[in-house]
VOMIDREN-266128 format. One record per residue (C-alpha): residue in three letters; x, z, y. Coordinates in nm, 3 decimals. Layout:
BEGIN
<martor resn="ALA" c1="X" c3="Z" c2="Y"/>
...
//
This chain:
BEGIN
<martor resn="MET" c1="-12.749" c3="-17.721" c2="-1.376"/>
<martor resn="GLY" c1="-13.101" c3="-17.710" c2="-1.298"/>
<martor resn="LYS" c1="-13.299" c3="-17.450" c2="-1.074"/>
<martor resn="GLU" c1="-13.334" c3="-17.111" c2="-1.191"/>
<martor resn="VAL" c1="-13.723" c3="-17.031" c2="-1.300"/>
<martor resn="LEU" c1="-13.886" c3="-16.829" c2="-1.045"/>
<martor resn="GLY" c1="-14.040" c3="-16.579" c2="-1.330"/>
<martor resn="LEU" c1="-13.972" c3="-16.294" c2="-1.576"/>
<martor resn="PRO" c1="-13.955" c3="-16.521" c2="-1.936"/>
<martor resn="GLY" c1="-13.942" c3="-16.285" c2="-2.207"/>
<martor resn="CYS" c1="-14.080" c3="-15.996" c2="-2.015"/>
<martor resn="THR" c1="-14.457" c3="-15.827" c2="-2.092"/>
<martor resn="PRO" c1="-14.604" c3="-15.855" c2="-1.775"/>
<martor resn="THR" c1="-14.781" c3="-15.530" c2="-1.612"/>
<martor resn="PRO" c1="-15.162" c3="-15.606" c2="-1.457"/>
<martor resn="LEU" c1="-15.032" c3="-15.646" c2="-1.135"/>
<martor resn="TYR" c1="-14.796" c3="-15.918" c2="-1.199"/>
<martor resn="ALA" c1="-15.000" c3="-16.209" c2="-1.129"/>
<martor resn="ARG" c1="-15.052" c3="-16.022" c2="-0.755"/>
<martor resn="THR" c1="-14.664" c3="-15.992" c2="-0.737"/>
<martor resn="ASN" c1="-14.557" c3="-16.328" c2="-0.876"/>
<martor resn="LYS" c1="-14.824" c3="-16.516" c2="-0.604"/>
<martor resn="ALA" c1="-14.616" c3="-16.347" c2="-0.327"/>
<martor resn="VAL" c1="-14.278" c3="-16.398" c2="-0.421"/>
<martor resn="HIS" c1="-14.379" c3="-16.752" c2="-0.492"/>
<martor resn="GLU" c1="-14.510" c3="-16.787" c2="-0.157"/>
<martor resn="ILE" c1="-14.160" c3="-16.642" c2="-0.037"/>
<martor resn="ASP" c1="-13.984" c3="-16.882" c2="-0.221"/>
<martor resn="SER" c1="-14.195" c3="-17.178" c2="-0.091"/>
<martor resn="LYS" c1="-14.141" c3="-17.090" c2="0.276"/>
<martor resn="LEU" c1="-13.780" c3="-16.990" c2="0.267"/>
<martor resn="THR" c1="-13.683" c3="-17.343" c2="0.077"/>
<martor resn="GLY" c1="-13.879" c3="-17.518" c2="0.347"/>
<martor resn="LEU" c1="-13.671" c3="-17.348" c2="0.608"/>
<martor resn="ILE" c1="-13.358" c3="-17.412" c2="0.405"/>
<martor resn="HIS" c1="-13.427" c3="-17.808" c2="0.396"/>
<martor resn="LYS" c1="-13.519" c3="-17.838" c2="0.757"/>
<martor resn="TRP" c1="-13.140" c3="-17.851" c2="0.769"/>
<martor resn="HIS" c1="-13.114" c3="-18.197" c2="0.648"/>
<martor resn="HIS" c1="-13.263" c3="-18.279" c2="0.961"/>
<martor resn="LEU" c1="-12.910" c3="-18.231" c2="1.118"/>
<martor resn="ASN" c1="-12.778" c3="-18.558" c2="0.946"/>
<martor resn="ALA" c1="-13.105" c3="-18.768" c2="0.983"/>
<martor resn="GLY" c1="-13.084" c3="-18.838" c2="1.348"/>
<martor resn="VAL" c1="-13.339" c3="-18.611" c2="1.463"/>
<martor resn="PRO" c1="-13.351" c3="-18.302" c2="1.708"/>
<martor resn="MET" c1="-13.333" c3="-17.987" c2="1.442"/>
<martor resn="ARG" c1="-13.533" c3="-17.689" c2="1.557"/>
<martor resn="ILE" c1="-13.556" c3="-17.373" c2="1.289"/>
<martor resn="GLU" c1="-13.744" c3="-17.060" c2="1.384"/>
<martor resn="LYS" c1="-13.556" c3="-16.744" c2="1.307"/>
<martor resn="TYR" c1="-13.744" c3="-16.417" c2="1.148"/>
<martor resn="ASP" c1="-13.721" c3="-16.261" c2="1.505"/>
<martor resn="GLY" c1="-13.855" c3="-16.566" c2="1.644"/>
<martor resn="SER" c1="-13.596" c3="-16.719" c2="1.858"/>
<martor resn="MET" c1="-13.504" c3="-17.126" c2="1.744"/>
<martor resn="ILE" c1="-13.202" c3="-17.283" c2="1.625"/>
<martor resn="SER" c1="-13.179" c3="-17.579" c2="1.795"/>
<martor resn="TYR" c1="-12.930" c3="-17.865" c2="1.732"/>
<martor resn="GLU" c1="-12.948" c3="-18.249" c2="1.848"/>
<martor resn="GLY" c1="-12.686" c3="-18.496" c2="1.791"/>
<martor resn="ILE" c1="-12.432" c3="-18.274" c2="1.607"/>
<martor resn="ALA" c1="-12.245" c3="-18.253" c2="1.305"/>
<martor resn="TYR" c1="-12.262" c3="-18.009" c2="1.049"/>
<martor resn="LYS" c1="-11.932" c3="-17.839" c2="1.140"/>
<martor resn="GLY" c1="-11.841" c3="-17.558" c2="1.320"/>
<martor resn="SER" c1="-12.108" c3="-17.389" c2="1.467"/>
<martor resn="PRO" c1="-12.378" c3="-17.487" c2="1.260"/>
<martor resn="VAL" c1="-12.205" c3="-17.381" c2="0.957"/>
<martor resn="THR" c1="-12.147" c3="-17.059" c2="1.098"/>
<martor resn="VAL" c1="-12.502" c3="-17.023" c2="1.207"/>
<martor resn="PHE" c1="-12.604" c3="-17.139" c2="0.856"/>
<martor resn="TRP" c1="-12.446" c3="-16.859" c2="0.666"/>
<martor resn="ASN" c1="-12.439" c3="-16.628" c2="0.895"/>
<martor resn="GLY" c1="-12.783" c3="-16.409" c2="0.948"/>
<martor resn="PHE" c1="-12.995" c3="-16.728" c2="0.941"/>
<martor resn="ILE" c1="-13.174" c3="-16.613" c2="0.622"/>
<martor resn="GLU" c1="-13.094" c3="-16.259" c2="0.579"/>
<martor resn="PRO" c1="-13.361" c3="-16.107" c2="0.824"/>
<martor resn="TYR" c1="-13.637" c3="-16.305" c2="0.624"/>
<martor resn="LEU" c1="-13.496" c3="-16.225" c2="0.251"/>
<martor resn="GLU" c1="-13.490" c3="-15.867" c2="0.328"/>
<martor resn="ASN" c1="-13.777" c3="-15.805" c2="0.522"/>
<martor resn="TYR" c1="-14.039" c3="-16.018" c2="0.314"/>
<martor resn="SER" c1="-13.908" c3="-15.858" c2="0.012"/>
<martor resn="LEU" c1="-13.930" c3="-15.511" c2="0.129"/>
<martor resn="GLU" c1="-14.313" c3="-15.629" c2="0.221"/>
<martor resn="VAL" c1="-14.350" c3="-15.712" c2="-0.140"/>
<martor resn="LEU" c1="-14.218" c3="-15.415" c2="-0.258"/>
<martor resn="LYS" c1="-14.443" c3="-15.167" c2="-0.039"/>
<martor resn="GLN" c1="-14.751" c3="-15.374" c2="-0.116"/>
<martor resn="THR" c1="-14.695" c3="-15.344" c2="-0.490"/>
<martor resn="SER" c1="-14.652" c3="-14.950" c2="-0.454"/>
<martor resn="ALA" c1="-14.950" c3="-14.922" c2="-0.254"/>
<martor resn="LEU" c1="-15.149" c3="-15.167" c2="-0.495"/>
<martor resn="ALA" c1="-14.987" c3="-14.961" c2="-0.817"/>
<martor resn="ILE" c1="-15.125" c3="-14.618" c2="-0.633"/>
<martor resn="GLU" c1="-15.454" c3="-14.788" c2="-0.556"/>
<martor resn="CYS" c1="-15.514" c3="-14.906" c2="-0.934"/>
<martor resn="GLN" c1="-15.344" c3="-14.570" c2="-1.067"/>
<martor resn="PHE" c1="-15.075" c3="-14.786" c2="-1.259"/>
<martor resn="PRO" c1="-14.712" c3="-14.654" c2="-1.250"/>
<martor resn="VAL" c1="-14.522" c3="-14.714" c2="-0.951"/>
<martor resn="ALA" c1="-14.206" c3="-14.707" c2="-1.094"/>
<martor resn="GLU" c1="-14.300" c3="-14.993" c2="-1.353"/>
<martor resn="SER" c1="-14.487" c3="-15.218" c2="-1.113"/>
<martor resn="VAL" c1="-14.155" c3="-15.175" c2="-0.841"/>
<martor resn="ASP" c1="-13.923" c3="-15.248" c2="-1.126"/>
<martor resn="GLU" c1="-14.126" c3="-15.566" c2="-1.210"/>
<martor resn="ALA" c1="-14.134" c3="-15.691" c2="-0.842"/>
<martor resn="GLN" c1="-13.766" c3="-15.581" c2="-0.804"/>
<martor resn="SER" c1="-13.691" c3="-15.793" c2="-1.100"/>
<martor resn="LEU" c1="-13.888" c3="-16.104" c2="-0.925"/>
<martor resn="LEU" c1="-13.716" c3="-16.056" c2="-0.605"/>
<martor resn="MET" c1="-13.357" c3="-16.077" c2="-0.786"/>
<martor resn="VAL" c1="-13.461" c3="-16.407" c2="-0.925"/>
<martor resn="LEU" c1="-13.603" c3="-16.505" c2="-0.593"/>
<martor resn="ILE" c1="-13.239" c3="-16.425" c2="-0.382"/>
<martor resn="ARG" c1="-13.027" c3="-16.625" c2="-0.664"/>
<martor resn="ARG" c1="-13.312" c3="-16.910" c2="-0.585"/>
<martor resn="ILE" c1="-13.242" c3="-16.905" c2="-0.233"/>
<martor resn="TYR" c1="-12.857" c3="-16.849" c2="-0.166"/>
<martor resn="ASN" c1="-12.830" c3="-17.133" c2="-0.472"/>
<martor resn="GLU" c1="-13.024" c3="-17.377" c2="-0.258"/>
<martor resn="MET" c1="-12.842" c3="-17.278" c2="0.041"/>
<martor resn="ALA" c1="-12.465" c3="-17.394" c2="-0.113"/>
<martor resn="GLU" c1="-12.674" c3="-17.706" c2="-0.258"/>
<martor resn="VAL" c1="-12.825" c3="-17.769" c2="0.101"/>
<martor resn="ASP" c1="-12.449" c3="-17.688" c2="0.286"/>
<martor resn="SER" c1="-12.300" c3="-17.950" c2="0.024"/>
<martor resn="ILE" c1="-12.506" c3="-18.226" c2="0.100"/>
<martor resn="LEU" c1="-12.458" c3="-18.156" c2="0.478"/>
<martor resn="LYS" c1="-12.050" c3="-18.187" c2="0.445"/>
<martor resn="GLY" c1="-12.116" c3="-18.431" c2="0.215"/>
<martor resn="ASN" c1="-12.065" c3="-18.861" c2="0.299"/>
<martor resn="GLY" c1="-12.374" c3="-18.943" c2="0.118"/>
<martor resn="PHE" c1="-12.188" c3="-19.050" c2="-0.203"/>
<martor resn="GLU" c1="-11.946" c3="-18.765" c2="-0.230"/>
<martor resn="PHE" c1="-12.000" c3="-18.385" c2="-0.166"/>
<martor resn="PRO" c1="-11.765" c3="-18.121" c2="-0.159"/>
<martor resn="LYS" c1="-11.774" c3="-17.830" c2="-0.421"/>
<martor resn="LYS" c1="-12.059" c3="-17.597" c2="-0.353"/>
<martor resn="VAL" c1="-11.973" c3="-17.278" c2="-0.182"/>
<martor resn="ASP" c1="-11.947" c3="-16.961" c2="-0.360"/>
<martor resn="VAL" c1="-12.241" c3="-16.782" c2="-0.303"/>
<martor resn="SER" c1="-12.226" c3="-16.475" c2="-0.537"/>
<martor resn="GLY" c1="-12.082" c3="-16.228" c2="-0.288"/>
<martor resn="LYS" c1="-12.407" c3="-16.298" c2="-0.062"/>
<martor resn="ILE" c1="-12.629" c3="-16.258" c2="-0.408"/>
<martor resn="LEU" c1="-12.445" c3="-15.934" c2="-0.458"/>
<martor resn="GLY" c1="-12.507" c3="-15.800" c2="-0.138"/>
<martor resn="MET" c1="-12.878" c3="-15.887" c2="-0.082"/>
<martor resn="SER" c1="-12.952" c3="-15.758" c2="-0.421"/>
<martor resn="GLU" c1="-12.814" c3="-15.436" c2="-0.364"/>
<martor resn="LEU" c1="-13.008" c3="-15.420" c2="-0.039"/>
<martor resn="ILE" c1="-13.360" c3="-15.475" c2="-0.215"/>
<martor resn="CYS" c1="-13.230" c3="-15.238" c2="-0.518"/>
<martor resn="GLN" c1="-13.193" c3="-14.962" c2="-0.226"/>
<martor resn="HIS" c1="-13.540" c3="-15.002" c2="-0.070"/>
<martor resn="ALA" c1="-13.715" c3="-15.076" c2="-0.407"/>
<martor resn="ALA" c1="-13.551" c3="-14.707" c2="-0.488"/>
<martor resn="ILE" c1="-13.754" c3="-14.564" c2="-0.193"/>
<martor resn="GLU" c1="-14.094" c3="-14.732" c2="-0.330"/>
<martor resn="ARG" c1="-14.045" c3="-14.601" c2="-0.668"/>
<martor resn="MET" c1="-14.036" c3="-14.253" c2="-0.523"/>
<martor resn="LYS" c1="-14.392" c3="-14.301" c2="-0.377"/>
<martor resn="LYS" c1="-14.642" c3="-14.075" c2="-0.460"/>
<martor resn="PRO" c1="-15.076" c3="-14.094" c2="-0.429"/>
<martor resn="SER" c1="-15.143" c3="-13.921" c2="-0.090"/>
<martor resn="SER" c1="-15.326" c3="-13.572" c2="-0.146"/>
<martor resn="GLY" c1="-15.693" c3="-13.767" c2="-0.078"/>
<martor resn="ASN" c1="-15.608" c3="-13.980" c2="-0.383"/>
<martor resn="LEU" c1="-15.436" c3="-13.727" c2="-0.646"/>
<martor resn="THR" c1="-15.575" c3="-13.805" c2="-0.994"/>
<martor resn="TYR" c1="-15.604" c3="-13.551" c2="-1.256"/>
<martor resn="ASN" c1="-15.610" c3="-13.582" c2="-1.630"/>
<martor resn="ILE" c1="-15.875" c3="-13.339" c2="-1.770"/>
<martor resn="GLU" c1="-15.809" c3="-13.371" c2="-2.139"/>
<martor resn="ASN" c1="-15.946" c3="-13.242" c2="-2.447"/>
<martor resn="ILE" c1="-16.260" c3="-13.088" c2="-2.289"/>
<martor resn="LYS" c1="-16.543" c3="-13.081" c2="-2.532"/>
<martor resn="GLY" c1="-16.881" c3="-12.910" c2="-2.529"/>
<martor resn="ASN" c1="-17.229" c3="-12.995" c2="-2.646"/>
<martor resn="ASN" c1="-17.319" c3="-13.219" c2="-2.404"/>
<martor resn="ILE" c1="-16.992" c3="-13.313" c2="-2.213"/>
<martor resn="GLN" c1="-16.655" c3="-13.499" c2="-2.388"/>
<martor resn="LEU" c1="-16.369" c3="-13.591" c2="-2.125"/>
<martor resn="GLY" c1="-16.104" c3="-13.771" c2="-2.297"/>
<martor resn="SER" c1="-15.752" c3="-13.811" c2="-2.233"/>
<martor resn="ASN" c1="-15.814" c3="-14.138" c2="-2.047"/>
<martor resn="ASN" c1="-16.039" c3="-14.004" c2="-1.819"/>
<martor resn="LYS" c1="-15.946" c3="-13.916" c2="-1.410"/>
<martor resn="ILE" c1="-16.115" c3="-13.726" c2="-1.142"/>
<martor resn="SER" c1="-15.959" c3="-13.764" c2="-0.808"/>
<martor resn="SER" c1="-16.004" c3="-13.429" c2="-0.566"/>
<martor resn="THR" c1="-16.278" c3="-13.609" c2="-0.403"/>
<martor resn="ASN" c1="-16.470" c3="-13.619" c2="-0.697"/>
<martor resn="PHE" c1="-16.456" c3="-13.282" c2="-0.791"/>
<martor resn="GLN" c1="-16.808" c3="-13.148" c2="-0.631"/>
<martor resn="TRP" c1="-16.940" c3="-13.430" c2="-0.865"/>
<martor resn="PHE" c1="-16.759" c3="-13.344" c2="-1.165"/>
<martor resn="ILE" c1="-16.841" c3="-12.957" c2="-1.108"/>
<martor resn="ASN" c1="-17.188" c3="-12.990" c2="-1.010"/>
<martor resn="GLU" c1="-17.246" c3="-13.220" c2="-1.375"/>
<martor resn="ILE" c1="-17.111" c3="-12.923" c2="-1.558"/>
<martor resn="TYR" c1="-17.315" c3="-12.651" c2="-1.443"/>
<martor resn="ALA" c1="-17.623" c3="-12.873" c2="-1.440"/>
<martor resn="SER" c1="-17.552" c3="-12.951" c2="-1.814"/>
<martor resn="GLY" c1="-17.578" c3="-12.598" c2="-1.880"/>
<martor resn="ASP" c1="-17.310" c3="-12.649" c2="-2.146"/>
<martor resn="ILE" c1="-17.177" c3="-12.283" c2="-2.148"/>
<martor resn="GLU" c1="-16.853" c3="-12.398" c2="-2.311"/>
<martor resn="ALA" c1="-16.757" c3="-12.672" c2="-2.014"/>
<martor resn="ILE" c1="-16.864" c3="-12.395" c2="-1.796"/>
<martor resn="ALA" c1="-16.608" c3="-12.110" c2="-1.962"/>
<martor resn="ILE" c1="-16.360" c3="-12.383" c2="-1.943"/>
<martor resn="LEU" c1="-16.399" c3="-12.451" c2="-1.592"/>
<martor resn="LYS" c1="-16.342" c3="-12.079" c2="-1.523"/>
<martor resn="ASN" c1="-16.044" c3="-12.030" c2="-1.713"/>
<martor resn="LEU" c1="-15.897" c3="-12.335" c2="-1.535"/>
<martor resn="LEU" c1="-15.930" c3="-12.195" c2="-1.191"/>
<martor resn="ILE" c1="-15.779" c3="-11.843" c2="-1.353"/>
<martor resn="ASN" c1="-15.458" c3="-12.013" c2="-1.454"/>
<martor resn="LYS" c1="-15.213" c3="-12.028" c2="-1.193"/>
<martor resn="THR" c1="-15.023" c3="-12.360" c2="-1.329"/>
<martor resn="ALA" c1="-15.336" c3="-12.539" c2="-1.306"/>
<martor resn="SER" c1="-15.483" c3="-12.423" c2="-0.990"/>
<martor resn="ARG" c1="-15.170" c3="-12.521" c2="-0.799"/>
<martor resn="ILE" c1="-15.204" c3="-12.844" c2="-0.940"/>
<martor resn="ILE" c1="-15.531" c3="-12.924" c2="-0.856"/>
<martor resn="GLY" c1="-15.483" c3="-12.774" c2="-0.501"/>
<martor resn="ALA" c1="-15.586" c3="-12.533" c2="-0.237"/>
<martor resn="GLU" c1="-15.916" c3="-12.722" c2="-0.126"/>
<martor resn="ALA" c1="-16.049" c3="-12.784" c2="-0.494"/>
<martor resn="SER" c1="-15.968" c3="-12.436" c2="-0.586"/>
<martor resn="ASP" c1="-16.159" c3="-12.277" c2="-0.293"/>
<martor resn="PHE" c1="-16.430" c3="-12.491" c2="-0.373"/>
<martor resn="LEU" c1="-16.458" c3="-12.381" c2="-0.756"/>
<martor resn="THR" c1="-16.390" c3="-12.030" c2="-0.681"/>
<martor resn="VAL" c1="-16.728" c3="-12.074" c2="-0.447"/>
<martor resn="LEU" c1="-16.903" c3="-12.249" c2="-0.749"/>
<martor resn="MET" c1="-16.803" c3="-11.961" c2="-0.983"/>
<martor resn="GLY" c1="-16.902" c3="-11.675" c2="-0.771"/>
<martor resn="SER" c1="-17.265" c3="-11.841" c2="-0.696"/>
<martor resn="GLU" c1="-17.328" c3="-11.777" c2="-1.053"/>
//
């Protein structure tokens, strides 16, 4: 059976997919390279592999049994997988917020890619383990890695759930101003205005002289729900402007 393709065939990619896909492929390449270094153990050359914490795994002139097998399967790859995956999730949620794209949707996509990555990495470990235990002609049955895949997948899902809850900071909040139409101003449902741009937004409306748009702003300030959503800073600013008429 061939190696699983690292991708999401049949799924419609989000606008952030290219960035996420690139990051996950880079992780796959790095971790696959680390796993393949274990082939040196049977090649008669010193084997040195750096662990995630910076310490080294070093073997020379030793067969792949006992201690090397224990090290290979217990904690060698897990810190890489968890921390690299967490970094992808964090970068994805941050990019989604920056691009004003739904965080949950982008994190879901990243999580799905990471699930494929996890399966690929553990299956690759099973392949290398079998080769190292073989004699060059005959190879034992591959280790069942389903439990390890499940454990790491659950861990990454927990991290993804946290990233889905992230929201823009108060300084980056955006608001949809829908169906405001005046003689000189029209804001459609796709227009988004951040709190940092409220001053420009209000000044432009006042400068336009559009009585209807100005009246809408007044009503927006009076409305308790709208005022709460806009926030204290924006509401205070609106109050000052309304009082300066």
